[in-house]
C-alpha positions in Angstrom: 81.0 121.1 105.2 80.7 117.9 107.3 83.6 116.8 109.5 84.3 114.3 112.3 85.3 116.4 115.3 86.1 116.2 119.0 85.1 118.9 121.5 85.7 117.8 125.1 89.0 116.4 126.2 87.6 115.3 129.5 84.6 113.4 128.1 84.7 109.6 127.8 84.1 109.9 124.0 85.9 113.3 123.7 82.6 114.7 122.3 83.2 112.8 119.1 80.6 113.6 116.5 79.8 114.4 112.9 79.6 118.2 112.8 78.8 121.0 110.3 81.7 123.4 110.0 82.6 126.3 107.6 84.7 125.0 104.7 88.4 126.1 105.1 90.1 128.6 102.9 93.7 128.4 101.6 96.3 130.5 103.5 99.7 131.4 102.1 101.4 128.3 100.6 98.2 126.2 101.3 95.9 124.3 99.1 92.3 123.3 99.8 91.7 119.6 99.0 88.3 118.2 98.3 88.8 115.0 100.3 87.9 111.7 98.7 89.4 109.4 101.3 91.1 109.9 104.7 92.9 107.8 107.3 93.3 108.3 111.0 94.9 107.0 114.2 92.7 106.1 117.1 95.1 107.7 119.6 94.7 111.2 118.1 92.4 112.5 120.9 95.3 111.9 123.3 97.6 114.2 121.4 98.1 117.8 122.8 98.1 119.1 119.2 94.5 117.8 118.7 93.3 120.4 121.3 95.7 123.3 120.9 97.4 125.0 118.0 101.1 125.8 117.8 100.5 129.1 119.8 98.8 127.1 122.6 95.3 128.4 121.8 92.3 126.1 122.1 91.2 125.0 118.6 88.1 122.9 119.3 86.0 121.6 117.6 89.0 119.8 116.2 88.8 117.8 113.0 90.5 114.4 113.3 92.5 112.5 110.8 95.8 113.4 109.1 96.1 111.2 106.0 94.4 112.6 103.0 93.7 111.8 99.4 91.7 114.0 97.1 91.6 116.8 94.5 93.0 120.3 94.8 90.1 122.9 94.5 91.8 126.1 95.8 95.4 127.5 95.8 96.6 129.9 98.5 98.9 132.9 97.7 102.4 131.8 96.8 101.5 128.1 96.3 103.7 126.4 93.7 104.0 122.9 92.5 100.3 121.9 92.4 97.4 123.0 90.3 93.6 123.2 90.7 92.0 119.9 89.7 95.1 117.8 90.5 94.8 114.6 92.4 97.0 114.6 95.5 97.7 112.7 98.7 99.7 113.4 101.8 99.9 114.2 105.5 98.2 117.2 107.1 99.7 119.3 109.9 99.3 117.9 113.4 98.2 121.2 114.9 95.6 122.1 112.3 92.2 120.6 111.3 92.7 117.3 109.7 91.3 115.1 106.9 88.1 113.5 108.2 86.1 116.2 106.5 84.7 117.0 103.1 87.4 119.7 102.6 90.9 120.2 104.2 93.4 123.0 104.1 96.9 121.6 103.8 100.4 123.0 103.2 101.2 122.3 99.6 104.7 120.9 100.4 103.0 118.2 102.5 101.3 116.7 99.4 102.4 114.8 96.4 100.7 114.3 93.0 98.6 111.1 92.9 98.6 109.2 89.5 95.2 108.8 88.0 95.3 105.0 88.2 95.8 104.8 92.0 92.7 104.5 94.1 92.1 107.2 96.7 91.5 104.6 99.4 94.8 102.9 98.9 96.6 106.3 98.7 95.1 107.5 102.0 95.9 104.2 103.7 99.6 104.2 102.7 100.5 107.8 103.9 101.2 107.3 107.6 102.4 103.7 107.4 104.4 104.3 104.3 106.2 107.5 105.5 106.7 106.0 109.0 108.3 102.8 107.6 110.4 104.6 105.0 111.8 107.1 107.5 112.4 104.4 110.1 114.2 101.9 107.8 116.1 104.3 105.5 116.5 107.8 107.1 117.2 106.5 110.6 118.0 102.8 110.3 120.1 103.1 107.0 118.9 99.6 106.0 120.7 98.1 103.0 120.7 94.9 101.1 122.2 92.0 103.0 121.5 93.4 106.4 119.1 91.9 108.9 116.1 93.8 110.2 113.8 92.9 113.0 110.3 94.4 112.4 107.9 94.3 115.4 104.2 94.2 114.6 104.9 92.7 111.1 101.2 91.9 110.6 100.0 95.5 111.5 99.4 98.5 109.3 102.9 100.0 109.8 104.8 96.8 110.2 103.3 95.2 107.1 104.5 98.1 104.9 107.9 98.0 106.5 108.2 94.3 105.6 107.3 95.0 102.0 109.9 97.9 101.8 112.6 95.8 103.5 111.9 92.8 101.1 112.4 95.1 98.1 115.7 96.4 99.6 117.1 92.8 99.8 117.3 92.6 103.6 116.9 89.5 105.7 113.6 90.1 107.6 112.6 88.8 111.0 109.1 89.7 111.9 107.3 89.6 115.2 103.6 89.5 116.2 101.0 87.2 117.6 100.3 83.7 116.2 97.5 85.0 114.0 100.0 87.2 112.2 102.3 84.5 111.1 100.6 83.6 107.8 100.2 87.2 106.7 103.8 88.0 107.6 105.1 85.1 105.6 103.0 86.2 102.6 104.5 89.7 102.8 108.0 88.4 102.8 109.2 87.7 106.3 112.0 85.1 106.4 111.7 84.3 110.1 108.7 84.9 112.4 108.8 85.3 116.2 105.5 84.7 118.0 105.8 87.1 121.0 103.5 84.9 123.1 105.2 81.6 122.5 108.7 82.1 121.1 111.9 83.5 122.6 112.6 86.9 121.2 116.2 86.5 122.4 116.7 83.7 119.8 116.1 86.1 116.9 119.4 88.0 116.9 121.8 89.2 116.0 120.3 92.0 113.8 121.5 95.3 112.3 118.2 97.2 112.6 115.2 97.0 114.9 112.0 98.8 113.9 109.8 99.1 117.0 106.2 100.0 117.1 105.4 98.5 120.5 107.8 100.1 123.0 108.3 99.1 126.6 109.9 95.8 127.5 109.8 94.5 123.9 111.8 97.4 122.7 114.3 97.2 125.6 114.8 93.5 125.1 115.4 94.0 121.4 118.3 96.3 122.1 120.4 93.3 123.2 119.9 91.7 119.8 121.9 94.4 117.9 125.1 93.8 116.2 127.9 96.3 116.9 126.9 99.6 115.3 123.3 98.6 114.9 120.2 100.8 115.4 116.9 100.5 117.3 114.3 102.8 115.7 111.1 103.4 117.6 107.9 105.3 117.0 106.4 104.1 120.3 108.3 106.1 122.9 111.8 107.5 123.6 114.4 104.9 124.6 115.2 104.0 128.2 118.1 101.7 127.3 120.9 102.5 125.0 122.9 99.8 123.2 126.6 99.5 124.3 127.7 99.8 120.7 125.0 101.3 118.6 122.1 103.8 118.6 118.5 103.9 119.9 116.3 106.5 118.2 112.8 107.7 118.7 111.1 109.8 116.0 107.8 111.3 114.9 106.9 110.9 111.2 107.2 113.9 109.0 105.6 114.9 105.7 107.9 114.3 102.7 106.8 114.8 99.1 109.7 112.9 97.6 109.0 109.9 99.8 105.3 110.0 99.0 106.2 110.0 95.3 108.3 106.8 95.8 105.4 105.2 97.7 103.0 106.1 94.9 105.3 104.4 92.3 105.2 101.2 94.4 101.4 101.4 94.8 101.1 101.8 91.1 103.1 98.8 90.1 101.9 96.5 92.9 105.1 96.3 94.9 103.3 97.8 97.9 99.9 97.1 99.3 98.6 98.8 102.5 96.6 96.7 104.9 93.1 98.0 104.6 90.4 96.0 106.4 87.5 98.4 106.5 86.1 101.3 104.4 83.3 103.5 105.8 81.5 106.5 104.4 81.6 109.8 106.4 78.2 109.2 108.0 79.6 106.1 109.7 82.9 107.7 110.4 82.5 108.5 114.1 81.5 104.9 114.9 84.4 103.7 112.7 86.8 105.8 114.7 86.0 104.0 117.9 85.7 100.5 116.4 88.6 98.1 116.9 89.8 96.5 113.7 93.0 94.8 112.5 94.7 96.9 109.8 93.5 100.2 108.5 90.0 101.7 108.5 89.6 104.4 105.8 86.8 107.0 105.6 85.5 107.9 102.1 83.7 111.2 101.5 82.6 110.8 97.8 
């Protein structure tokens, strides 16, 4: 099979290339997915898990990408809940070969059924932003109707999904970003927008939940905006400042079949639209990985 891999952690381009590799086989509780569309994060070559497996062994050449949408073509021993020929989407393991390949081996529990009327590109694009936003807002932030949430990066791939979920919840939404993000954020459902270059962030509070995708000074300044008992949830970095009466949490997104099913339902009826700005085929995938685009770039295999 063909796959986009990295080979050299010390090289400027990490040895990024389109490579021929043996197709994977399904281990116990795995499935092999014929990949139709895949998403990725450009920071993956910086992750330790891209280079070593969970036992600390070198695993290069490493296949990039962890968001997958496709069709099950093989079941491992003991696998339940999925069938051969079924459309699925989900998140692959951080320390195993990923989704930027024609076939991917994935733990079955990390995948959810994909309805036939949802496009593979949209499904792949929603996995990471959708799970991240869902877990930040609901699992960690406990967002409810009537509460106020501050969403940083409201015009980005994760922030835009968070805005749409928070809108559906019935929360009051304050979004932040650059001036160019204001119109999109308003379209998505932001009630108030803070231009981080020209407006005072401190005028935005008080809020019940902060969802941070930026980190650093912006996250620390946001802590002061919390109401008593509020929560700062960050996916950028662990907190350095704790609120006097509240919580500051850092988390890494996790696979979750039930949440994927909820996201699929919202994709299906139009309540949720991921921010996809570019779609490339696998031959152009290596170049797409290094290109800088606003929103998601998705790689299609078929």
